[in-house]
ChimeraX commands (.cxc) that place a marker at each C-alpha (Angstrom):
marker #1 position -0.18,-0.15,0.23 radius 0.5
marker #1 position 1.74,3.34,-1.12 radius 0.5
marker #1 position 0.63,5.36,1.76 radius 0.5
marker #1 position 1.99,2.75,4.30 radius 0.5
marker #1 position 5.08,3.14,2.29 radius 0.5
marker #1 position 4.86,7.16,2.59 radius 0.5
marker #1 position 4.14,7.09,6.64 radius 0.5
marker #1 position 6.92,4.90,6.97 radius 0.5
marker #1 position 9.41,6.68,5.32 radius 0.5
marker #1 position 8.11,9.86,7.15 radius 0.5
marker #1 position 8.49,7.85,10.37 radius 0.5
marker #1 position 12.17,7.80,9.65 radius 0.5
marker #1 position 12.82,11.41,8.74 radius 0.5
marker #1 position 10.52,12.21,11.92 radius 0.5
marker #1 position 12.85,9.97,13.55 radius 0.5
marker #1 position 16.15,11.56,12.17 radius 0.5
marker #1 position 15.27,14.82,13.32 radius 0.5
marker #1 position 14.60,13.94,17.03 radius 0.5
marker #1 position 18.20,12.68,17.33 radius 0.5
marker #1 position 19.30,15.71,16.11 radius 0.5
marker #1 position 20.40,18.51,18.45 radius 0.5
marker #1 position 19.19,21.65,16.48 radius 0.5
marker #1 position 15.37,21.02,17.11 radius 0.5
marker #1 position 13.85,23.42,19.44 radius 0.5
marker #1 position 10.33,21.43,20.38 radius 0.5
marker #1 position 11.09,17.91,20.50 radius 0.5
marker #1 position 7.30,17.26,22.06 radius 0.5
marker #1 position 6.25,18.24,18.62 radius 0.5
marker #1 position 8.33,15.57,16.85 radius 0.5
marker #1 position 7.43,13.11,19.22 radius 0.5
marker #1 position 3.22,14.13,19.14 radius 0.5
marker #1 position 3.46,14.07,15.33 radius 0.5
marker #1 position 5.02,10.95,15.53 radius 0.5
marker #1 position 2.86,9.15,17.85 radius 0.5
marker #1 position 0.18,10.23,15.21 radius 0.5
marker #1 position 1.73,8.84,12.45 radius 0.5
marker #1 position 2.56,5.65,14.52 radius 0.5
marker #1 position -1.35,5.03,15.21 radius 0.5
marker #1 position -2.05,5.44,11.68 radius 0.5
marker #1 position 0.70,3.09,10.23 radius 0.5
marker #1 position -0.62,0.92,13.02 radius 0.5
marker #1 position 2.78,0.42,14.70 radius 0.5
marker #1 position 1.25,2.14,18.20 radius 0.5
marker #1 position 0.88,0.48,21.45 radius 0.5
marker #1 position -3.12,0.99,21.44 radius 0.5
marker #1 position -5.04,-1.53,21.21 radius 0.5
marker #1 position -8.72,-1.91,19.81 radius 0.5
marker #1 position -10.72,-3.53,16.99 radius 0.5
marker #1 position -11.18,-2.66,14.05 radius 0.5
marker #1 position -9.97,-1.41,11.04 radius 0.5
marker #1 position -7.78,1.81,12.57 radius 0.5
marker #1 position -4.64,1.74,11.16 radius 0.5
marker #1 position -3.52,1.18,8.20 radius 0.5
marker #1 position -1.59,-2.30,8.69 radius 0.5
marker #1 position -4.92,-3.56,9.58 radius 0.5
marker #1 position -6.82,-2.37,6.82 radius 0.5
marker #1 position -3.54,-3.82,4.63 radius 0.5
marker #1 position -4.11,-7.38,5.74 radius 0.5
marker #1 position -8.10,-7.14,6.06 radius 0.5
marker #1 position -7.64,-6.64,2.37 radius 0.5
marker #1 position -5.34,-9.20,1.98 radius 0.5
marker #1 position -7.84,-11.75,3.96 radius 0.5
marker #1 position -10.45,-11.13,2.08 radius 0.5
marker #1 position -8.55,-11.29,-1.01 radius 0.5
marker #1 position -7.33,-14.75,-0.03 radius 0.5
marker #1 position -11.04,-16.16,0.36 radius 0.5
marker #1 position -12.14,-14.68,-3.09 radius 0.5
marker #1 position -9.55,-15.73,-4.90 radius 0.5
marker #1 position -8.82,-19.51,-2.44 radius 0.5
marker #1 position -12.08,-21.15,-3.77 radius 0.5
marker #1 position -13.94,-22.05,-6.70 radius 0.5
marker #1 position -17.52,-21.28,-5.28 radius 0.5
marker #1 position -19.33,-18.04,-5.35 radius 0.5
marker #1 position -18.05,-15.95,-2.59 radius 0.5
marker #1 position -19.69,-16.01,0.64 radius 0.5
marker #1 position -22.21,-13.03,1.31 radius 0.5
marker #1 position -19.79,-12.44,4.48 radius 0.5
marker #1 position -16.80,-12.03,2.29 radius 0.5
marker #1 position -19.28,-10.08,-0.58 radius 0.5
marker #1 position -19.83,-7.58,2.61 radius 0.5
marker #1 position -16.69,-7.10,3.67 radius 0.5
marker #1 position -15.79,-4.93,0.90 radius 0.5
marker #1 position -17.28,-1.90,0.56 radius 0.5
marker #1 position -16.45,-1.81,4.88 radius 0.5
marker #1 position -13.13,-2.11,4.32 radius 0.5
marker #1 position -13.62,0.81,1.58 radius 0.5
marker #1 position -15.48,3.04,4.19 radius 0.5
marker #1 position -12.32,2.22,6.40 radius 0.5
marker #1 position -9.65,2.95,3.68 radius 0.5
marker #1 position -11.71,6.33,2.85 radius 0.5
marker #1 position -11.66,7.04,6.65 radius 0.5
marker #1 position -8.00,6.65,7.34 radius 0.5
marker #1 position -6.79,8.09,4.03 radius 0.5
marker #1 position -9.21,11.35,5.76 radius 0.5
marker #1 position -7.01,11.66,8.21 radius 0.5
marker #1 position -3.73,10.89,6.55 radius 0.5
marker #1 position -4.63,14.17,4.39 radius 0.5
marker #1 position -5.64,15.62,7.62 radius 0.5
marker #1 position -2.17,15.53,9.18 radius 0.5
marker #1 position -0.02,16.25,6.09 radius 0.5
marker #1 position -2.31,19.04,5.65 radius 0.5
marker #1 position -2.77,20.95,8.99 radius 0.5
marker #1 position 0.54,19.12,11.48 radius 0.5
marker #1 position 3.43,18.50,9.02 radius 0.5
marker #1 position 2.46,21.93,8.22 radius 0.5
marker #1 position 2.78,23.01,11.57 radius 0.5
marker #1 position 6.01,21.42,12.18 radius 0.5
marker #1 position 7.98,23.20,9.44 radius 0.5
marker link #1:1,2 radius 0.2
marker link #1:2,3 radius 0.2
marker link #1:3,4 radius 0.2
marker link #1:4,5 radius 0.2
marker link #1:5,6 radius 0.2
marker link #1:6,7 radius 0.2
marker link #1:7,8 radius 0.2
marker link #1:8,9 radius 0.2
marker link #1:9,10 radius 0.2
marker link #1:10,11 radius 0.2
marker link #1:11,12 radius 0.2
marker link #1:12,13 radius 0.2
marker link #1:13,14 radius 0.2
marker link #1:14,15 radius 0.2
marker link #1:15,16 radius 0.2
marker link #1:16,17 radius 0.2
marker link #1:17,18 radius 0.2
marker link #1:18,19 radius 0.2
marker link #1:19,20 radius 0.2
marker link #1:20,21 radius 0.2
marker link #1:21,22 radius 0.2
marker link #1:22,23 radius 0.2
marker link #1:23,24 radius 0.2
marker link #1:24,25 radius 0.2
marker link #1:25,26 radius 0.2
marker link #1:26,27 radius 0.2
marker link #1:27,28 radius 0.2
marker link #1:28,29 radius 0.2
marker link #1:29,30 radius 0.2
marker link #1:30,31 radius 0.2
marker link #1:31,32 radius 0.2
marker link #1:32,33 radius 0.2
marker link #1:33,34 radius 0.2
marker link #1:34,35 radius 0.2
marker link #1:35,36 radius 0.2
marker link #1:36,37 radius 0.2
marker link #1:37,38 radius 0.2
marker link #1:38,39 radius 0.2
marker link #1:39,40 radius 0.2
marker link #1:40,41 radius 0.2
marker link #1:41,42 radius 0.2
marker link #1:42,43 radius 0.2
marker link #1:43,44 radius 0.2
marker link #1:44,45 radius 0.2
marker link #1:45,46 radius 0.2
marker link #1:46,47 radius 0.2
marker link #1:47,48 radius 0.2
marker link #1:48,49 radius 0.2
marker link #1:49,50 radius 0.2
marker link #1:50,51 radius 0.2
marker link #1:51,52 radius 0.2
marker link #1:52,53 radius 0.2
marker link #1:53,54 radius 0.2
marker link #1:54,55 radius 0.2
marker link #1:55,56 radius 0.2
marker link #1:56,57 radius 0.2
marker link #1:57,58 radius 0.2
marker link #1:58,59 radius 0.2
marker link #1:59,60 radius 0.2
marker link #1:60,61 radius 0.2
marker link #1:61,62 radius 0.2
marker link #1:62,63 radius 0.2
marker link #1:63,64 radius 0.2
marker link #1:64,65 radius 0.2
marker link #1:65,66 radius 0.2
marker link #1:66,67 radius 0.2
marker link #1:67,68 radius 0.2
marker link #1:68,69 radius 0.2
marker link #1:69,70 radius 0.2
marker link #1:70,71 radius 0.2
marker link #1:71,72 radius 0.2
marker link #1:72,73 radius 0.2
marker link #1:73,74 radius 0.2
marker link #1:74,75 radius 0.2
marker link #1:75,76 radius 0.2
marker link #1:76,77 radius 0.2
marker link #1:77,78 radius 0.2
marker link #1:78,79 radius 0.2
marker link #1:79,80 radius 0.2
marker link #1:80,81 radius 0.2
marker link #1:81,82 radius 0.2
marker link #1:82,83 radius 0.2
marker link #1:83,84 radius 0.2
marker link #1:84,85 radius 0.2
marker link #1:85,86 radius 0.2
marker link #1:86,87 radius 0.2
marker link #1:87,88 radius 0.2
marker link #1:88,89 radius 0.2
marker link #1:89,90 radius 0.2
marker link #1:90,91 radius 0.2
marker link #1:91,92 radius 0.2
marker link #1:92,93 radius 0.2
marker link #1:93,94 radius 0.2
marker link #1:94,95 radius 0.2
marker link #1:95,96 radius 0.2
marker link #1:96,97 radius 0.2
marker link #1:97,98 radius 0.2
marker link #1:98,99 radius 0.2
marker link #1:99,100 radius 0.2
marker link #1:100,101 radius 0.2
marker link #1:101,102 radius 0.2
marker link #1:102,103 radius 0.2
marker link #1:103,104 radius 0.2
marker link #1:104,105 radius 0.2
marker link #1:105,106 radius 0.2
marker link #1:106,107 radius 0.2
marker link #1:107,108 radius 0.2
view
């Protein structure tokens, strides 16, 4: 997933910045990294649902494997899972866009 790669690259950059002694407000970088970690799916938060790109990526892969793994018609559960995953993807992409346009700009 392209977005997951973008988040990982940005987190790597933020980590390098946090190690720099030139940062005036390290807490803001830590807060920003926490938001990125939550979106990526590597934060310590626990919970159900597809509230991270990693979880969502795994869910899409599972549904794809179910749909492709048999010669039988898809079950109603597999068919119904796709729109729900699409809604989750839309919500996560909106959060990612907000972070890029608002939070990232505040750090500059």
